[in-house]
Backbone as ProteinMPNN parsed JSONL, in Angstrom:
{"seq_chain_A": "MYNIPCIHRAFSLTYGCAELFIPIRNIKFMIDTDIRKGWVQFQVDDRYANGNSLRYVPGNYEKVKYEDNGKYLMRSKKRFSWDIHGDKKKRIEGLKRYHGFVRKDLLYIYGDNRLWYMYIKKEISSNTHIVKRNSVTLIFAVMHWLSELVRYNPEKFDMLMNTNQNWLVREFVDNALYQYIDEISCEITEDDIMTSGYRK", "coords_chain_A": {"N_chain_A": [[-4.366, 8.918, 10.208], [-4.16, 9.863, 7.646], [-2.067, 8.483, 6.476], [-2.961, 5.913, 6.12], [-3.991, 3.607, 3.817], [-6.719, 2.621, 3.406], [-8.358, 4.542, 4.498], [-7.459, 6.883, 3.644], [-8.444, 8.394, 1.393], [-10.926, 9.36, 2.306], [-10.003, 10.929, 4.443], [-8.416, 12.807, 3.066], [-10.348, 14.129, 1.508], [-11.863, 15.261, 3.526], [-10.108, 17.034, 4.844], [-8.858, 18.388, 2.789], [-6.342, 17.591, 1.801], [-3.314, 16.786, -0.043], [-3.191, 13.996, -2.277], [-1.725, 10.928, -1.276], [-1.14, 8.431, -2.185], [-0.445, 6.376, -5.023], [-2.362, 4.739, -7.347], [-1.814, 1.428, -8.5], [-1.325, -1.4, -10.719], [-1.277, -4.807, -12.023], [1.031, -6.056, -10.854], [4.1, -7.688, -10.876], [6.744, -10.143, -10.817], [9.643, -9.918, -12.701], [11.935, -11.564, -14.892], [15.168, -11.586, -16.268], [16.858, -13.65, -18.164], [19.254, -13.423, -19.498], [20.903, -11.576, -18.142], [20.678, -12.664, -15.709], [19.092, -11.704, -13.626], [16.388, -10.371, -11.62], [13.353, -8.462, -11.017], [10.794, -6.353, -9.538], [7.827, -5.289, -11.119], [5.351, -2.943, -12.229], [2.224, -1.456, -13.281], [1.217, 1.875, -13.616], [-1.809, 3.392, -12.622], [-4.013, 4.705, -15.092], [-5.081, 7.321, -14.657], [-3.196, 8.48, -13.079], [-0.894, 8.459, -14.445], [1.069, 10.524, -15.097], [3.421, 13.244, -15.308], [3.336, 14.797, -12.989], [2.427, 13.123, -10.896], [4.157, 10.903, -11.143], [6.666, 11.887, -10.506], [6.847, 11.698, -7.829], [7.072, 9.064, -7.184], [8.689, 6.597, -5.233], [12.273, 6.872, -4.998], [13.694, 4.531, -5.585], [12.51, 3.345, -7.739], [11.868, 3.171, -11.268], [10.832, 4.531, -14.452], [10.184, 2.349, -17.058], [9.195, 1.984, -19.652], [7.102, 3.591, -22.043], [4.198, 2.549, -23.19], [2.481, 2.078, -26.354], [-0.221, 2.075, -25.896], [-0.573, 3.857, -23.891], [0.173, 3.187, -21.287], [1.981, 3.407, -18.31], [4.866, 1.832, -17.258], [6.529, 0.785, -14.426], [9.516, -0.047, -12.647], [11.446, -1.674, -10.102], [14.603, -0.423, -9.122], [16.319, -1.909, -7.7], [17.658, -5.168, -7.762], [17.3, -8.783, -7.895], [19.157, -11.834, -7.716], [18.907, -14.368, -10.2], [19.607, -17.169, -11.374], [18.976, -19.616, -13.578], [20.32, -21.972, -13.664], [21.407, -22.282, -11.243], [21.272, -23.191, -7.697], [18.061, -24.069, -6.679], [16.833, -23.641, -4.18], [18.386, -21.576, -3.063], [17.831, -19.569, -4.888], [15.088, -19.117, -4.388], [15.238, -18.26, -1.727], [16.636, -15.865, -2.087], [14.755, -14.464, -3.6], [12.725, -14.228, -1.692], [13.977, -12.549, 0.192], [14.256, -10.266, -1.369], [11.575, -9.716, -1.884], [10.77, -9.039, 0.698], [12.004, -6.588, 0.855], [10.813, -4.931, -1.197], [8.095, -5.035, -0.59], [7.503, -3.25, 1.385], [6.987, -0.882, 0.159], [4.697, -1.274, -1.319], [1.242, -1.243, -1.081], [-2.115, -2.18, -0.074], [-5.721, -2.168, -0.361], [-7.991, -3.948, 1.449], [-10.075, -6.433, -0.039], [-12.775, -8.374, -1.543], [-11.975, -10.003, -3.576], [-9.304, -10.95, -5.83], [-8.7, -8.698, -7.178], [-7.571, -6.498, -5.79], [-7.258, -3.168, -4.503], [-4.377, -1.716, -5.241], [-1.51, 0.122, -4.151], [1.19, 2.509, -4.363], [3.2, 4.271, -2.166], [3.693, 7.738, -2.149], [6.748, 9.641, -2.284], [7.459, 12.437, -0.803], [9.399, 14.977, -0.055], [8.857, 17.474, 1.061], [6.487, 17.155, 2.4], [5.473, 17.005, 5.532], [3.759, 15.372, 6.863], [3.896, 12.752, 6.262], [4.172, 9.485, 7.371], [6.457, 7.011, 7.952], [5.572, 4.162, 8.345], [4.218, 0.866, 8.718], [0.926, 0.044, 7.596], [-0.548, -1.601, 9.325], [0.525, -1.056, 11.846], [-0.149, 1.659, 12.053], [-2.973, 1.611, 11.945], [-3.513, 0.176, 14.283], [-2.531, 2.006, 16.163], [-4.306, 4.208, 15.864], [-6.704, 2.953, 16.565], [-6.125, 2.385, 19.234], [-5.884, 4.983, 20.263], [-8.515, 5.964, 19.859], [-9.919, 4.192, 21.537], [-8.872, 4.918, 24.007], [-9.869, 7.529, 24.192], [-12.666, 7.059, 24.316], [-12.848, 5.563, 26.665], [-11.415, 6.977, 28.725], [-11.73, 9.697, 28.301], [-14.454, 10.622, 27.635], [-15.865, 12.974, 27.188], [-14.309, 14.504, 25.457], [-14.311, 12.784, 23.275], [-17.01, 12.892, 22.645], [-17.176, 15.567, 21.866], [-15.603, 15.409, 19.569], [-17.222, 13.775, 17.987], [-19.273, 15.495, 17.458], [-18.431, 17.226, 15.56], [-17.864, 18.389, 12.14], [-16.307, 16.466, 11.055], [-16.978, 13.999, 11.985], [-17.858, 11.834, 10.493], [-15.604, 10.746, 9.461], [-14.445, 9.258, 11.498], [-16.325, 7.238, 11.635], [-15.988, 6.093, 9.08], [-13.394, 5.142, 9.401], [-13.722, 3.203, 11.468], [-15.487, 1.448, 10.179], [-13.978, 0.529, 7.962], [-11.228, 0.1, 8.641], [-11.024, -1.943, 10.544], [-11.533, -4.443, 9.224], [-9.48, -4.273, 7.38], [-7.242, -4.316, 9.062], [-7.499, -6.853, 10.321], [-7.253, -8.507, 8.079], [-4.641, -7.861, 7.142], [-2.972, -8.435, 9.391], [-3.538, -11.12, 9.72], [-2.515, -12.151, 7.355], [0.184, -11.612, 7.797], [0.744, -13.266, 9.992], [0.089, -15.878, 9.071], [1.444, -16.018, 6.699], [0.179, -16.066, 4.239], [-2.379, -15.421, 1.731], [-5.401, -13.996, 2.802], [-8.76, -14.289, 2.328], [-12.196, -13.235, 2.02], [-14.632, -15.73, 2.181], [-16.976, -17.35, -0.076], [-17.491, -15.751, -2.277], [-17.816, -15.271, -5.716], [-16.294, -14.031, -8.422]], "CA_chain_A": [[-5.306, 8.404, 9.2], [-3.684, 10.31, 6.336], [-1.107, 7.504, 5.971], [-3.584, 4.59, 6.041], [-4.637, 3.569, 2.487], [-8.163, 2.374, 3.366], [-9.088, 5.71, 5.004], [-6.755, 8.058, 3.118], [-9.301, 9.197, 0.509], [-11.888, 10.067, 3.16], [-9.264, 11.946, 5.184], [-8.006, 13.856, 2.12], [-11.54, 14.899, 1.16], [-12.29, 16.006, 4.711], [-9.169, 18.1, 5.204], [-8.29, 19.018, 1.6], [-4.91, 17.25, 1.705], [-2.843, 16.185, -1.296], [-3.217, 12.53, -2.261], [-0.437, 10.369, -0.901], [-0.958, 7.111, -2.782], [-0.625, 6.25, -6.473], [-2.912, 3.414, -7.667], [-1.03, 0.624, -9.441], [-1.914, -2.704, -11.035], [-0.435, -5.758, -12.754], [2.327, -6.207, -10.187], [4.68, -9.001, -11.191], [8.193, -10.291, -10.814], [10.177, -10.123, -14.047], [13.255, -12.189, -14.912], [15.957, -11.497, -17.499], [17.788, -14.773, -18.071], [20.559, -13.036, -20.043], [21.724, -10.951, -17.101], [20.441, -13.472, -14.513], [18.555, -10.822, -12.589], [14.951, -10.171, -11.633], [12.88, -7.244, -10.357], [9.343, -6.212, -9.491], [7.358, -4.319, -12.112], [3.919, -2.691, -12.128], [1.667, -0.436, -14.169], [0.567, 2.974, -12.903], [-3.175, 3.647, -13.07], [-4.054, 5.703, -16.167], [-5.364, 8.673, -14.164], [-2.019, 8.991, -12.368], [0.268, 8.275, -15.318], [1.505, 11.832, -15.583], [4.664, 13.699, -14.699], [3.104, 15.336, -11.654], [2.365, 12.013, -9.938], [5.296, 10.005, -11.25], [7.888, 12.431, -9.911], [6.849, 11.359, -6.411], [7.278, 7.631, -6.984], [9.946, 6.448, -4.494], [13.47, 6.95, -5.836], [14.227, 3.226, -5.974], [11.738, 2.851, -8.879], [12.119, 3.923, -12.498], [9.928, 4.273, -15.575], [10.913, 1.559, -18.039], [8.776, 2.295, -21.019], [5.761, 4.135, -22.247], [3.639, 1.734, -24.264], [1.616, 2.778, -27.31], [-1.582, 2.186, -25.351], [-0.587, 4.891, -22.865], [0.404, 2.629, -19.956], [3.3, 3.6, -17.725], [5.398, 0.689, -16.537], [7.581, 1.146, -13.487], [10.176, -1.205, -12.06], [12.391, -1.395, -9.037], [16.015, -0.374, -9.531], [16.989, -2.988, -6.972], [17.512, -6.461, -8.452], [17.669, -10.002, -7.175], [19.823, -12.8, -8.6], [18.07, -15.495, -10.618], [20.321, -18.001, -12.352], [18.163, -20.84, -13.701], [21.193, -23.131, -13.507], [21.853, -22.312, -9.848], [20.49, -23.933, -6.714], [16.698, -23.541, -6.608], [16.56, -23.183, -2.814], [19.047, -20.276, -2.899], [17.082, -18.601, -5.694], [13.856, -18.807, -3.663], [15.62, -17.468, -0.553], [16.959, -14.527, -2.595], [13.489, -13.838, -3.981], [12.031, -13.879, -0.442], [14.643, -11.36, 0.75], [13.896, -9.15, -2.248], [10.16, -9.444, -1.63], [10.72, -8.329, 1.967], [12.452, -5.222, 0.612], [9.874, -4.14, -2.002], [6.724, -5.053, -0.061], [7.318, -2.082, 2.253], [6.515, 0.226, -0.68], [3.452, -1.641, -1.988], [0.158, -1.359, -0.11], [-3.383, -2.544, -0.699], [-6.956, -2.057, 0.412], [-8.64, -5.258, 1.525], [-11.259, -6.634, -0.864], [-13.307, -9.729, -1.575], [-11.411, -10.775, -4.674], [-7.887, -10.668, -6.022], [-8.537, -7.397, -7.826], [-7.435, -5.529, -4.712], [-6.767, -1.844, -4.842], [-2.964, -1.666, -4.869], [-0.96, 1.473, -4.167], [2.55, 2.787, -3.945], [3.169, 5.512, -1.392], [4.551, 8.786, -2.696], [7.871, 10.14, -1.495], [7.429, 13.886, -0.97], [10.255, 15.465, 1.032], [8.272, 18.669, 1.685], [5.276, 16.782, 3.133], [5.876, 16.598, 6.88], [2.722, 14.52, 7.448], [4.118, 11.364, 5.853], [4.711, 8.638, 8.43], [7.009, 5.797, 7.346], [5.204, 3.016, 9.17], [3.299, -0.082, 8.114], [-0.475, 0.407, 7.884], [-1.007, -2.369, 10.491], [0.946, -0.287, 13.021], [-0.915, 2.903, 12.101], [-4.359, 1.282, 12.294], [-3.517, -0.173, 15.704], [-2.325, 3.237, 16.93], [-5.548, 4.995, 15.853], [-7.673, 2.206, 17.376], [-5.746, 2.576, 20.628], [-6.217, 6.367, 20.602], [-9.974, 6.061, 19.976], [-10.36, 3.46, 22.728], [-8.523, 5.755, 25.167], [-10.838, 8.63, 24.262], [-13.972, 6.549, 24.755], [-12.784, 5.084, 28.045], [-10.89, 7.916, 29.722], [-12.083, 11.089, 28.037], [-15.67, 10.565, 26.802], [-16.296, 14.326, 26.812], [-13.549, 14.88, 24.263], [-14.819, 11.954, 22.185], [-18.316, 13.457, 22.301], [-16.89, 16.788, 21.104], [-15.134, 14.969, 18.251], [-18.355, 13.245, 17.234], [-20.181, 16.599, 17.139], [-17.807, 18.077, 14.542], [-18.176, 18.011, 10.754], [-15.421, 15.364, 10.675], [-17.357, 12.761, 12.682], [-18.029, 10.738, 9.53], [-14.285, 10.158, 9.243], [-14.301, 8.225, 12.529], [-17.19, 6.128, 11.195], [-15.297, 5.456, 7.95], [-12.258, 4.394, 9.947], [-14.214, 2.019, 12.178], [-16.085, 0.531, 9.196], [-13.013, -0.027, 7.009], [-9.911, -0.257, 9.168], [-11.067, -3.207, 11.28], [-11.34, -5.536, 8.265], [-8.13, -4.121, 6.822], [-6.297, -4.75, 10.087], [-7.607, -8.312, 10.484], [-6.693, -9.13, 6.879], [-3.188, -7.697, 7.086], [-2.297, -9.137, 10.481], [-3.699, -12.553, 9.433], [-1.544, -12.487, 6.308], [1.518, -11.597, 8.407], [0.901, -14.434, 10.864], [0.008, -17.141, 8.326], [2.249, -15.913, 5.47], [-0.685, -16.47, 3.134], [-3.461, -14.498, 1.43], [-6.651, -14.277, 3.498], [-9.851, -13.662, 1.584], [-13.55, -13.567, 2.448], [-15.149, -16.863, 1.412], [-18.342, -17.265, -0.564], [-17.627, -14.816, -3.378], [-17.342, -15.732, -7.026], [-16.307, -12.841, -9.26]], "C_chain_A": [[-4.859, 8.759, 7.782], [-2.787, 9.268, 5.686], [-1.668, 6.088, 5.857], [-4.373, 4.502, 4.737], [-6.152, 3.449, 2.508], [-8.988, 3.556, 3.87], [-8.526, 7.002, 4.413], [-7.653, 8.963, 2.276], [-10.311, 10.01, 1.325], [-11.202, 11.194, 3.925], [-8.896, 13.116, 4.269], [-9.178, 14.734, 1.724], [-11.989, 15.78, 2.321], [-11.406, 17.221, 4.966], [-8.5, 18.776, 4.011], [-6.798, 18.777, 1.437], [-4.578, 16.676, 0.335], [-2.874, 14.667, -1.176], [-1.815, 11.989, -2.072], [-0.129, 9.055, -1.604], [-1.243, 7.132, -4.283], [-1.164, 4.854, -6.755], [-2.066, 2.708, -8.728], [-1.743, -0.7, -9.675], [-0.896, -3.573, -11.76], [0.971, -5.86, -12.164], [2.853, -7.607, -10.466], [6.188, -8.972, -11.033], [8.63, -10.609, -12.235], [11.588, -10.706, -13.941], [13.901, -11.955, -16.275], [17.035, -12.567, -17.402], [19.172, -14.434, -18.624], [21.467, -12.433, -18.971], [21.561, -11.659, -15.747], [19.984, -12.634, -13.317], [17.04, -10.724, -12.727], [14.598, -8.91, -10.868], [11.357, -7.265, -10.301], [8.949, -5.091, -10.448], [5.858, -4.146, -11.95], [3.525, -1.585, -13.09], [0.967, 0.617, -13.315], [-0.825, 3.181, -13.489], [-3.189, 4.825, -14.05], [-4.228, 7.135, -15.667], [-4.153, 9.32, -13.494], [-0.747, 8.878, -13.206], [0.667, 9.607, -15.945], [2.736, 12.271, -14.79], [4.492, 14.194, -13.282], [3.082, 14.239, -10.597], [3.644, 11.184, -9.945], [6.579, 10.563, -10.645], [7.97, 12.13, -8.424], [6.924, 9.859, -6.141], [8.61, 7.475, -6.245], [11.152, 6.305, -5.419], [14.052, 5.622, -6.267], [13.391, 2.557, -7.068], [11.99, 3.746, -10.086], [11.087, 3.569, -13.557], [10.715, 3.508, -16.628], [10.482, 1.82, -19.461], [7.366, 2.847, -21.027], [5.19, 3.397, -23.442], [2.726, 2.573, -25.155], [0.203, 2.978, -26.769], [-1.652, 3.154, -24.167], [-0.346, 4.397, -21.454], [1.847, 2.887, -19.511], [3.7, 2.332, -16.979], [6.547, 1.177, -15.668], [8.23, -0.131, -12.987], [11.162, -0.753, -10.993], [13.803, -1.364, -9.609], [16.808, -1.47, -8.837], [16.665, -4.311, -7.647], [17.774, -7.621, -7.493], [18.26, -10.975, -8.181], [18.884, -13.95, -8.925], [18.766, -16.231, -11.764], [19.594, -19.337, -12.427], [19.001, -22.105, -13.552], [21.704, -23.274, -12.078], [20.919, -23.114, -8.961], [19.115, -23.28, -6.527], [16.387, -22.975, -5.223], [17.176, -21.805, -2.583], [18.334, -19.201, -3.704], [15.819, -18.154, -4.964], [14.155, -17.953, -2.433], [15.949, -16.034, -0.957], [15.706, -13.759, -2.985], [12.71, -13.405, -2.737], [12.65, -12.628, 0.193], [14.267, -10.119, -0.05], [12.443, -8.733, -2.01], [9.995, -8.665, -0.327], [11.133, -6.873, 1.824], [11.373, -4.406, -0.098], [8.474, -4.067, -1.398], [6.448, -3.887, 0.871], [6.766, -0.895, 1.475], [5.124, -0.018, -1.251], [2.368, -1.932, -0.96], [-1.133, -1.74, -0.826], [-4.545, -2.234, 0.231], [-7.66, -3.401, 0.311], [-9.89, -5.309, 0.654], [-11.663, -8.092, -0.886], [-12.823, -10.557, -2.759], [-9.972, -10.336, -4.891], [-7.639, -9.373, -6.791], [-8.493, -6.318, -6.744], [-6.988, -4.188, -5.261], [-5.341, -1.734, -4.327], [-2.437, -0.243, -5.027], [0.531, 1.456, -3.891], [2.517, 4.157, -3.286], [4.159, 6.514, -1.974], [5.667, 9.139, -1.711], [7.951, 11.639, -1.748], [8.195, 14.496, 0.199], [9.651, 16.665, 1.764], [7.024, 18.363, 2.515], [5.674, 16.216, 4.502], [4.859, 15.668, 7.547], [2.863, 13.055, 7.04], [4.783, 10.612, 6.998], [5.189, 7.344, 7.78], [6.808, 4.62, 8.283], [4.231, 2.14, 8.395], [1.876, 0.277, 8.504], [-1.043, -0.378, 9.065], [-0.681, -1.603, 11.772], [0.105, 0.973, 13.169], [-2.375, 2.663, 12.488], [-4.461, 0.96, 13.791], [-3.392, 1.08, 16.575], [-3.602, 4.076, 16.991], [-6.63, 4.293, 16.674], [-7.392, 2.426, 18.864], [-6.133, 3.984, 21.098], [-7.728, 6.536, 20.786], [-10.48, 5.353, 21.227], [-10.029, 4.236, 23.997], [-9.501, 6.917, 25.325], [-12.175, 8.161, 24.837], [-13.94, 6.182, 26.234], [-12.43, 6.173, 29.05], [-11.276, 9.379, 29.499], [-13.328, 11.148, 27.142], [-16.178, 11.945, 26.379], [-15.599, 14.781, 25.531], [-14.021, 14.072, 23.048], [-16.166, 12.479, 21.707], [-18.152, 14.74, 21.482], [-16.448, 16.44, 19.682], [-16.299, 14.506, 17.387], [-19.392, 14.32, 16.881], [-19.573, 17.591, 16.15], [-18.246, 17.618, 13.156], [-17.339, 16.82, 10.293], [-15.825, 14.032, 11.327], [-17.51, 11.573, 11.728], [-16.707, 10.031, 9.255], [-14.01, 9.05, 10.265], [-15.121, 7.001, 12.139], [-16.544, 5.368, 10.032], [-14.138, 4.603, 8.438], [-12.723, 3.106, 10.602], [-14.769, 0.994, 11.199], [-15.038, -0.176, 8.337], [-11.738, -0.584, 7.637], [-9.907, -1.59, 9.918], [-10.817, -4.389, 10.349], [-9.941, -5.482, 7.654], [-7.094, -4.668, 7.803], [-6.301, -6.275, 10.225], [-6.989, -9.017, 9.287], [-5.176, -9.048, 6.879], [-2.469, -8.479, 8.175], [-2.418, -10.654, 10.287], [-2.708, -13.004, 8.372], [-0.128, -12.531, 6.871], [1.752, -12.863, 9.222], [0.975, -15.724, 10.056], [0.925, -17.185, 7.108], [1.466, -16.389, 4.251], [-1.72, -15.375, 2.892], [-4.716, -14.946, 2.175], [-7.752, -13.548, 2.753], [-11.192, -14.096, 2.161], [-14.085, -14.697, 1.581], [-16.544, -16.571, 0.893], [-18.547, -16.271, -1.687], [-17.084, -15.443, -4.65], [-17.434, -14.546, -7.963], [-15.533, -13.09, -10.533]], "O_chain_A": [[-5.153, 8.032, 6.833], [-2.749, 9.175, 4.459], [-0.929, 5.159, 5.53], [-5.335, 5.249, 4.559], [-6.823, 4.104, 1.71], [-10.205, 3.571, 3.687], [-9.058, 8.085, 4.655], [-7.62, 10.183, 2.439], [-10.521, 11.195, 1.067], [-11.752, 12.289, 4.046], [-9.045, 14.278, 4.65], [-9.031, 15.951, 1.613], [-12.439, 16.908, 2.12], [-11.901, 18.307, 5.267], [-7.656, 19.652, 4.199], [-6.071, 19.66, 0.984], [-5.447, 16.147, -0.359], [-2.616, 14.116, -0.105], [-0.847, 12.511, -2.625], [1.021, 8.613, -1.618], [-2.158, 7.812, -4.749], [-0.497, 3.869, -6.437], [-1.658, 3.312, -9.72], [-2.646, -1.074, -8.927], [0.208, -3.127, -12.07], [1.968, -5.764, -12.88], [2.132, -8.593, -10.309], [6.821, -7.919, -11.105], [8.048, -11.472, -12.892], [12.337, -10.384, -13.018], [13.254, -12.109, -17.311], [18.004, -12.421, -16.657], [20.156, -15.08, -18.265], [22.656, -12.747, -18.906], [22.217, -11.304, -14.768], [20.42, -12.825, -12.182], [16.481, -10.96, -13.798], [15.432, -8.352, -10.156], [10.715, -8.097, -10.941], [9.644, -4.082, -10.568], [5.161, -5.089, -11.576], [4.37, -0.876, -13.637], [0.214, 0.284, -12.4], [-1.002, 3.15, -14.707], [-2.473, 5.809, -13.865], [-3.6, 8.057, -16.187], [-4.084, 10.541, -13.355], [0.347, 9.169, -12.724], [0.607, 9.784, -17.162], [3.037, 11.722, -13.73], [5.39, 14.037, -12.455], [3.654, 14.405, -9.52], [4.155, 10.807, -8.89], [7.484, 9.801, -10.305], [9.029, 12.283, -7.815], [6.848, 9.433, -4.989], [9.577, 8.155, -6.592], [11.062, 5.695, -6.485], [14.829, 5.575, -7.221], [13.529, 1.358, -7.311], [12.289, 4.931, -9.941], [10.537, 2.467, -13.568], [11.784, 3.948, -17.049], [11.309, 1.872, -20.371], [6.563, 2.593, -20.129], [5.638, 3.589, -24.573], [2.261, 3.641, -24.757], [-0.483, 3.932, -27.137], [-2.69, 3.254, -23.513], [-0.633, 5.12, -20.5], [2.799, 2.619, -20.245], [2.937, 1.825, -16.156], [7.428, 1.899, -16.135], [7.582, -1.175, -12.909], [11.638, 0.382, -10.987], [14.155, -2.172, -10.469], [17.847, -1.904, -9.334], [15.528, -4.545, -8.055], [18.382, -7.457, -6.434], [17.909, -10.948, -9.361], [18.161, -14.446, -8.06], [18.543, -15.953, -12.943], [19.59, -20.103, -11.463], [18.458, -23.189, -13.339], [22.353, -24.263, -11.74], [19.906, -23.646, -9.417], [19.022, -22.084, -6.249], [15.742, -21.933, -5.114], [16.544, -20.948, -1.965], [18.237, -18.054, -3.266], [15.51, -16.964, -4.921], [13.407, -17.024, -2.129], [15.586, -15.092, -0.252], [15.6, -12.557, -2.738], [12.102, -12.335, -2.729], [11.931, -11.753, 0.675], [13.996, -9.059, 0.514], [12.129, -7.545, -1.943], [9.182, -7.743, -0.248], [10.67, -6.016, 2.578], [11.046, -3.305, 0.345], [7.739, -3.119, -1.675], [5.289, -3.56, 1.127], [6.148, -0.002, 2.056], [4.439, 0.933, -1.629], [2.551, -2.767, -0.074], [-1.225, -1.632, -2.049], [-4.376, -2.062, 1.438], [-7.891, -3.917, -0.783], [-10.668, -4.356, 0.61], [-10.98, -8.946, -0.319], [-13.233, -11.707, -2.914], [-9.483, -9.442, -4.2], [-6.491, -8.998, -7.025], [-9.263, -5.358, -6.77], [-6.414, -4.099, -6.346], [-5.116, -1.666, -3.118], [-2.858, 0.496, -5.916], [1.064, 0.532, -3.277], [1.884, 5.086, -3.788], [5.31, 6.18, -2.255], [5.545, 8.962, -0.499], [8.453, 12.068, -2.786], [7.691, 14.526, 1.322], [9.904, 16.855, 2.953], [6.552, 19.225, 3.257], [6.15, 15.085, 4.603], [5.076, 15.224, 8.675], [2.048, 12.217, 7.425], [5.811, 11.035, 7.527], [4.407, 6.655, 7.125], [7.744, 4.146, 8.926], [3.509, 2.621, 7.522], [1.636, 0.759, 9.611], [-1.935, 0.121, 9.75], [-1.513, -1.512, 12.675], [-0.309, 1.32, 14.275], [-2.945, 3.424, 13.269], [-5.379, 1.416, 14.473], [-4.065, 1.201, 17.598], [-3.946, 4.599, 18.051], [-7.386, 4.945, 17.395], [-8.314, 2.628, 19.654], [-6.649, 4.152, 22.203], [-8.175, 7.168, 21.743], [-11.375, 5.859, 21.905], [-10.802, 4.223, 24.955], [-9.911, 7.252, 26.436], [-12.737, 8.793, 25.732], [-14.888, 6.456, 26.969], [-13.063, 6.285, 30.1], [-11.16, 10.2, 30.409], [-13.268, 11.662, 26.026], [-16.837, 12.081, 25.349], [-16.219, 15.365, 24.642], [-14.118, 14.598, 21.939], [-16.435, 12.51, 20.506], [-18.892, 14.975, 20.527], [-16.858, 17.085, 18.717], [-16.356, 14.811, 16.195], [-20.294, 14.066, 16.082], [-20.126, 18.667, 15.926], [-18.912, 16.592, 13.011], [-17.628, 16.227, 9.253], [-15.09, 13.049, 11.229], [-17.308, 10.427, 12.13], [-16.687, 8.864, 8.864], [-13.412, 8.028, 9.932], [-14.669, 5.866, 12.294], [-16.558, 4.137, 10.008], [-13.922, 3.49, 7.958], [-12.182, 2.036, 10.325], [-14.547, -0.205, 11.368], [-15.195, -1.355, 8.017], [-11.231, -1.621, 7.209], [-8.895, -2.29, 9.927], [-9.984, -5.245, 10.645], [-9.303, -6.513, 7.44], [-6.181, -5.396, 7.412], [-5.245, -6.908, 10.244], [-6.28, -10.01, 9.449], [-4.497, -10.048, 6.642], [-1.454, -9.121, 7.904], [-1.504, -11.396, 10.649], [-2.133, -14.089, 8.464], [0.673, -13.38, 6.478], [2.825, -13.463, 9.156], [1.825, -16.574, 10.321], [1.163, -18.254, 6.544], [2.014, -17.028, 3.352], [-1.919, -14.504, 3.739], [-5.054, -16.13, 2.179], [-7.687, -12.332, 2.568], [-11.315, -15.185, 2.721], [-13.995, -14.621, 0.356], [-17.214, -15.653, 1.368], [-19.693, -15.971, -2.024], [-16.023, -16.067, -4.65], [-18.535, -14.093, -8.276], [-15.428, -12.199, -11.376]]}, "name": "protein", "num_of_chains": 1, "seq": "MYNIPCIHRAFSLTYGCAELFIPIRNIKFMIDTDIRKGWVQFQVDDRYANGNSLRYVPGNYEKVKYEDNGKYLMRSKKRFSWDIHGDKKKRIEGLKRYHGFVRKDLLYIYGDNRLWYMYIKKEISSNTHIVKRNSVTLIFAVMHWLSELVRYNPEKFDMLMNTNQNWLVREFVDNALYQYIDEISCEITEDDIMTSGYRK"}
């Protein structure tokens, strides 16, 4: 649960663990036509725009500039080719490959509008509790573990629900199901899936 963004805060509060995710916003692809290269760039949330948090940003990202308004901008060191005079199909294929590379670092919490809570996972070599797996895989694993407890070891599940951490299981069930459905639907359809009927 520590490695799942939608339950991470609840887990950290319960067990007093260090935060593993850095909130980010304004994620975009940038192009420099002079060097014919592009990259992904984002802004670190103001509360985390400090040396203590930024030193744990994965090594394949770098701080590009500190704006006068106090916003930290980060960008990927890895680039993709983008020659506006080249074949458009090849450019799009290169962008898709690049997207497949950077999307492993960028995570989100499902929401009802496009102002999702986006995060980048810290890289802390001394933290042995970091699991380098997609949140879909981790959510499925915890769901499987809980279902095994309920079915084959109800006494142990009952003991778990009688601890001070029982609310964490409730938080997981309430949040992770929607997160899982959203993420797996996006993987299957290759499109954004959002709850209908909201105007924000």
